[in-house]
N, C-alpha and C positions, 0 to 999 in steps of 0.2 A: 486323288483322295486327300482330303484335309485331315491332319492329325489332331487328336483331342488334346486340349491343354492339360498340363500336368496338374493334378489336384494337390493343393497344399495340405500337409499333414496337420491334424488338429493339435493345438498347443497343450502340452502336458507339463506341469510344473516338476522341477527336479525333486526327487524324493530322497536323494542322498544328502548327508550333512556336509556343509561347505565351510571351510575355514576362510573367512573374509578379513583376516588381519593382514595388514601390509607390513613390509619390512620396516618402514619408518615407525609404525605403531609398536612393533615388536622390539626395536633397538633403542628407541628414545621414549622411555617411560617417564611419566610425571613423578616428581619427587618434591618433598617439602624440606625447606631449609630450617635446621634446628640450631638454635644458639647454644654455644658451649656454656655449661654451667660453671666451670672453673674460670676464675679471673686470671688473666695473664699477668705475670709480674711486670710492674711499671718500671720504665727506665729511670735511672738516677738522674736528677737534675744536676747540671754542671755547676761546680762551685766557683769556677773562674769567671771573671767578668769579661764579656766579649767587647773588646775595644777595637773599633774600626771606623773608617770614614769613607764616604763615597767619592768617586772621581769628580762629581759635581761640586762637592764641598771643597775639594782640593783645588779645582779650577776657579771657583767663584767664591773667594772668602768674603765675609761680611765686613765691608769697610765702613759701614755706617752711612750717614748722610754725606753725599758728595755734591759740592756746588758745581753746577753746570755752567760753563761759559760758552756762549754761542759766538763762533767766529764768523765774521762777515767779510765779504770781499771788499777790498779798498775801492772807494768810489773815485775813480779817476775822472778828470775833466773830459768832456765829449770830444774836444778838438785839441790836438797837441800844438797850439800856436806858440807856446813858451819856448820850445826847442826847435830850431830850424835845421834842416838837413844841409850840411856843408860838404857835400861830396863833389868830386870832379870826375867826369867821364874820361875814357881813354881818348876820345876825340878832342876834348878840351886840352888835355895835356900834350897831345902829339900834333895838333893842328898848327901849321905855319902859314902866315899870310903870304900871298904871292907878291914878290917885289915888282915895282914898276907901276904902270898905269892900271887902274881898276878896269875890269872887264865891263863892257857896255851891256846895258840891260837887253834882254831878249824879248822880242815880240813875234807874234805869229804873222807870217807873210800870207796874205790871202791868195789862194790858188783854187782852181776848180777841182783838181784831182786830190790833193792832200795838203795838209798844213805843215809847212816847214819852219822850224824854229831856228833862227840864225842870228848872228850879230849884225850890227850896222844901224840900229835905231836908238833913239833916246827915250822911248816910252818904258815905263816900269810895269811889268806884268804882275798881276796879283793872283794869288791862288784862291781856290774856292773857300778855304777856311778863313782866309783874310777878308774876303768880301762878305761872307755870310755869318761869321762868328759874332755873337752878341754876348758880352760878359754878363755874369749874374749881377743883379742888383742887391743892395744890402738887405732889403726887406724879403728877398727870396731865400737868404741864407739863414741857418739856425743861429740863435743867439748863444753866446758863451755864458754858461751858468757857473758861478763860483760856488763850490761846495766845500764845507770844512773838511779838513784831513782828520780822519778818525785814527786814534792811537791804536797800535797793535797790542792785543792782550795775549800774553803768553799763557798757555794752559799747562797744567802739571798733571802727571799721571803717577799712579802708585807704582813702586818698584816691583811689586809682584804681579803687575798687570800682564806682563809678557812672559810669564813662566810657563813651562810645559809640564805635563804630568810626570815625565821622566825626571825633570830637574827637581820637582817638589817631593817625589816619593823614592828617588834612587838612593840606595844606601851602599856605599862602596864596601867591598869585602876586604878583609885584611889577609895578607899572604902568609901569616904566621901559622906554623903547624902546631896543633894543640895535642897534648898528651892525653889519651883517653882515660888513663888511670887517675890523673889529677882531676879530670872533669867528674868522674864517678865519686871521688872523695868529696868534692865540693857539693855534689848533689846529696850525698849521705849526710853531710854536716848541716845543710840547710833544712833537710827533712826532719831532723831530730828536734 
């Protein structure tokens, strides 16, 4: 047997009075800002003149117009042909020629297996560099250009250019002990 579906009750509005105020609405009420009618007493303007200078003014004093000298590199000649290197190697200083007959030139003995270089011939053997070397011609080399020697211009700098903030604003303290009674008397005398 199939059961009957439950019938929904008819809607009835709530007849009781409900408090629909949230906690936020109850604790944070709106308010208006009112200006005070009484004027606050104004602070006294200081009579002493404020004398100070910035660290930028201490580091960069106004020197006025400074002439700028552009230093250029000395233009040296492209090739150093004027001064020749006059050095000697250890081989030149320690070499001693062999006394007696000069050694005969060496030539290659033709064999099928290997080439043996040995004495006993009058032919002079030349190296690959000696046979294939071709010296440079004058038109292939760069020409020497004579340039005037420019005089060296010495630049001058201001004596305060390299001063630090500590050097410009440091005031050494004296190690003398001062009597507080004398200082009070001096203050009272100057204030009268």
